[in-house]
N, C-alpha and C positions, 0 to 999 in steps of 0.2 A: 552905082551898084545898089541892088535892092536891099532894103532892110538895114541900112546904116543907122546906128544909134549914137548920133553925135550929141555931146553934152551941150545943153543950151547956154547961150550967153558967152561962149568962149571964143576969143579972137586970138589967132596965132598966125605965125608965118607958115603958110601951107607947104613951103619947101622943106620944113623941118619934119621929116618923116619920123615916125616912132616905130622902131622895129624891135620885136622880141625874138631872142633865140632861146628856145625851150629845149633843155637837154636832160633826159632822165638820168638819175644817179645809179650807176651799176645796175642797169635795168634788168638783165637776166637774173641776177642774184636777188634783186628786189621782188621779182615775180616768184621766185622759189620761196621767199619768205612769206609771201601772201598765201601760198599753198601750205607752207609749214611754219606757222607762227613761232614755233620753238627755235627756229634758226635766227630769230631777231638778236642782233648783237654778236652773233657767232661768225667766225671766218667761213665764208662760203665761196667755193670755186665752181663755176659752171664750165664744163668742157667735155671732151671725149677722150677716151683712151686710158682711163684710170682703172678699169675693171681688170681682174686677173686674166692674164693671157693676152691683153692688148699691148701692143708695142709702139703704136703710133697714135699721137693725139696732141691736142693743143688746148690752151685755156681760152675760152670765149669771153668770160667776164670773171673778175675777182672782186669780192666786196672790199670795202676799205679796211676791214679787219684782216682780211687775207693779204692785202697789199702791204700791210705792216711787216709781214714775213718775207717780202720780196717777190710775191706772186704777182704776175702781170698778164694782161691780155696778150694773146698770140705767143705766149711762152710755151715751150714744150711741156707736156703734162708730166713727163718724167722729172723735169727740173722742179716743177711745182710740188710734186710729191716729196722730193728731197727737202725742199724748203719748209713744207707744211704737210706732214704725213696725214693720211686720211684717218679720221677718228674712228669710223666704223671698222676699218681694217685693224687699227691699233687695238681696239677692244676685243676683236675676234681672235687675234693672234699676236700678242704683245711681243713675243720673241722675235718676230720678223720686222717689227717696227719700233726699234729702239725703246725698250720698256722704261728707260730712265726718263723719257719725256712725260710730262704730265698733260692733262687734258687741254690746258690753256695753250699748248704748243701744237695742237692738231686742229684740223678743220673738216668741214663737210664738203663733199664733192657730189655734184648732181649733173646728170646728162642734159644736153641741150634739148629743149622741147619747144620748137618754133611755133607749133600750133597754139600752145598755151600762151606763149609770150605775145603772139599776135592778138589773141583775145583780150589780153590786158591792154595792149597798145591801142586797140580800137576804142576802148573806154576813154583813154587819154585823148585820142584824136577827136572824139566827139565833143569833149569839153573845149578843146582848142578851136574847133570850128564854131562853137557857140560864142566864143569870146572875141573872135576877130572876123573881119570881112574877108581877109585874104590870108590863106595858110599855104605855105610851101612845105610839104612833108619831105624831109631829106632822107630819113631812114626810119627804122622801127622805133627808135628812141629819141629822135630829135626833129625839130621843125622850126621854121621861121614864121612869125606872124607880123603882118602890117596892121597896127591898131591906130593909125593916124586919125581915122574917122570915128574911133571909139572913145578917145580920151584926149587930154592935152598933157604937155610935159609936166605941169605941176601936179598932175594926178596919175602919171604913168606908174609910179612906184606902187600906188594903191591898186591899180588894175593888175599889175604883175603879182602882187601878193594874193589878190583874189583868185587868179589862175592857179597859183601854187596851192592855195588852201583847198580849192575845189578838187584838184587832182589828188591831194593827200586824203581828203575826207571821203570822196566818192569812189576813188580807185584803190587807194592804199599804198601808193608809191610816192617818192619825193622827186622833184625836179629842181634843177637850177636854171635861173633865167638871167640872161643878159639883156639890157635895154639900152639902145643906142640909136643914132640917126641913120645907121647903115648896117647892112648884113654882116660885113666882116668884123666891125667893131663889136656888134652884139654877140657874135660867135665867141670872140675873145673874152668878153665880159661874162659870159655864162660859165666859163672855165675858171674865173678869177677867184671864186669863193666856194668851191665845191667841198662837201655835198650840201644840198639844200640851200644853195646860195642865191642871192639876188644882188646884182650890181647894176647900177644905173649910171650911164655916161651921157650927160646932156650935151646938146649942141654948144660949142664953145669950150667944152672940156675934153674933147676927143684927143687932141694932140698931147695935152698934159697927161692924160690917162695912158696913152700908148708909149710915150717917150721912154720911160725907165724899163719897159719890158724887154726881156731877152729876145733876140731875133727868132728863136725857136717858137715863140708864142705868136708870131705873126700868122695870120690866117693864110694857109697854103704853103707854109714853110716847113719842110721836113728836115731830117738830119743832114742829108747831103747838101741841100741849099744853105742850111744854117752854117755848116762848116765852110762853104765857099764864101759866104758873107763875112765870116770872121777872118778868113784869109785876106779879105779886102780891108780889114780893120774895123768892120762894122759889128759891134757887139750888141747894140740895143736898137729898138725901133726908132728911137730918137736919132741915133747915128745914121740910120738909113734915110730918115726924113731930111736930115741936114746935108746929106751927100749930094753930089751932082748926079743927075739921072743918067748921063751919057755912059759912064763906066759900067753902070748896072745893066744898061741895054747891051753894051758890048759883051758883057759876061753872060747874061741870061736871055738875050733877045728881048722881044716885046714883054716877056714875063718880068724882066727887070723893071720896066716902066710901071707895071702893075704893082710890083713890090714897093716901089717908091711911093706910089699913090696910096697904097694901103697903110704904109707906115705913117703917112700924113693924115690918115682918116678919110681919104677921098675915095668914095665908093658909091656910085650912082645906080648900082643895079637895083631894079625894082623887085619886090617880093612877088613872085608869080607862081601860081599853082602848077604842078606837074601834070598837065593833061586834065581831062574831064574826070570827075569822080566815078568810081565803079559802083558805088552804092551810097545810100543814105540810111542812117539809123538814128535812133534816139533811145537812150537808156535812163533808168532812174532806180535808185535804191531806196528801200524802206529803212526807217530808223532802226527797226528790229525785224527779224524774219516774221513773215505773215503766213498763216495757215488758212484763214478764211478765204473762200473763193471770191466774194464780191469785191473787196478792195483790189484784188489782183486784176480782175476783169475791168474794173473802172480805170486802173492805171494803164492797162493795155489800150483802152479806148483813147485815153489822152495821148499816149505815145504814138499811136497810129495816126491820130489827127496831126500831130507835130511833124511826123515824117512825111505825110501826104502833102502838107503845106510847104515843106522844104523842097520836095520834088517838084511841086507845081511852080514855085517861084523860080526854080532853075530850069524850067521848061523840059522836065524829064518825064518820060514814060517808063514803066517798069514791068518786067515779066516775072519776077520772083518776089515772093513775100516770105519773110522769115521772122521767127521769134527766138528770144534767148531767155532762159530762166536759170538763175544762179541759186543753187540750194546749198545751205551751209554744210561744211565750212567754206568751200569754194568749188563746188561741183557745177561745171558749166554744161548746160544742155542747149542745143540748138535744133530747131525743126524748120523746114522750109517747104514751100509748095510753088511749083512753076505753073504759069498760066500759058494758054495756047497763043497769046499775042500780047503786045505791049498795051498797058492801060494807064489811065489816070482816074481812079475811082476810089475816093476816100471811104465810102461805106463798105465797098468790097474789101478794101485793105483791112479795115477793122474786123469785119466778119471772119476773114481768113486767119488773121492773127489770133483772135480769140479761139477759133476752132483748133488751130495748131497747138494752143496752150492747154487744151482740156486734159491731157494726160498728167499734167502737173498741178491741177487745181487743188488737190488735197495735200500737196507737199508744202512744207515751210519754204518760203521763197524770200531771199534777201535782195534780189535785183531782177528787173525785167527789162527786156529790150525788144524793139520792133525794127525791122530792116526791110528795105526794098533793094533789089539788085537787078542785074542784066538790064541796064538802063539804055534808053534810046533818047537822044536829044534831037528832036525833030520839030520843024516849024508847022507840021500838020495839025489839024484840029485835035483837041483832047479826045482820047478814046475811053470808052467804058467797055465792060465785058458783055454788054447786051448783044453785041454782034459776034461774040465768040461762043463756042460750044462749051461743054463741061471742061473744067480744068483738070490737069493731070497732077495727081497728088504724088509729090516726091519727098514727103516728110521722112525724116530719118528715124530709125528704130532703136539705135544703140545709145544708151546713156554714157555720159563721160565716165572714164575709168578713174576711180577714186585714188588708185595707187600712183598714177603719173599725171593726172589732170588733163590728159589729152581728150580730144573730142573728134575722133576720126570715124565718120559714118561710111556706110557702104557706097554712098553717093559722093563721098569726099566733099562734104559740106564744110568748107574751110572757114574757121573762125577769123581768118585774116581778112575775109570780106565783110565781117560784121563791123563796119566803120562808118 
């Protein structure tokens, strides 16, 4: 694999893979706190159906403060409101919302805003791809990393802390990381000490780590399977690991054999990316918002060079160039331009990125990003724009809405692609 950064002088058993499972803590709620810092430390529920007149809805995410009141993901929003009345509604009409409650027994409710959450997730993904050679993105808020060629077991804890610190410092959300020799154990480990947790399970410690865990915590075990395992007298992972595999296979089919293996820490699945990337991007934040144009254009040039190099190393041509400018407190703006054909042209990439940014050159900017998309992975010779006509400008015109943080342009320039 290109670009591996192996630590010099380290000898280890190459069969001992080092897998990180990175899981953002209450991600949607954390994103809302980025947008509204005043929500920090408050109960926050993200979901749909809590507005007056709504009758159907569910909780998407509840912060840990909201969970203390019994609010849970996938819970009916009506139940959540009974457990944790909405603070805004309480203040507006206390008679309808149990006026004897004080503010500490109420919470903030916010609607799901996937465009905004994807924009934050793209910042996290960028860091993950910089810290590992292989990344498997599982969902908007979790991913597996294979860092076997980046570190050794004696330094895995330090690399995991580095990843956590970068995400907290550069993005503003917290993640929990599980480190283990396999995907399934790393997944369990990431849940072991939430929020903001870090649990390392080294080779030789896996069986001991798993043994006392309730069967519900085994990777892939839901409530129904857990109940059936208990009916067989198997309460913990250690019980499953010590059992004969045949009764498990009789009860669950081949999945029973998998349960037996996972309880013993046996999981040889490699960390593999899900298909080819849809885009490449690079972002960087200033220590403080910058208003002067020159530092911003210099940073854009650096970011464009990094994106171009990454695309070239992956053998990718690109048809779309985009920029991202974040203006305090967290107003996200994206602009993009589509080209008439796929190119690999670093100078052109820089030129377009800087041109797209011109409307923001006088604004205070806290973060900048450069992105290429509409990728083609071809074995043909690298292309430049010399053979193409004038490009078609599809830059967007609408600024992000300050009230809800969304960035929906007339061309539907989705922030979810800024990754």
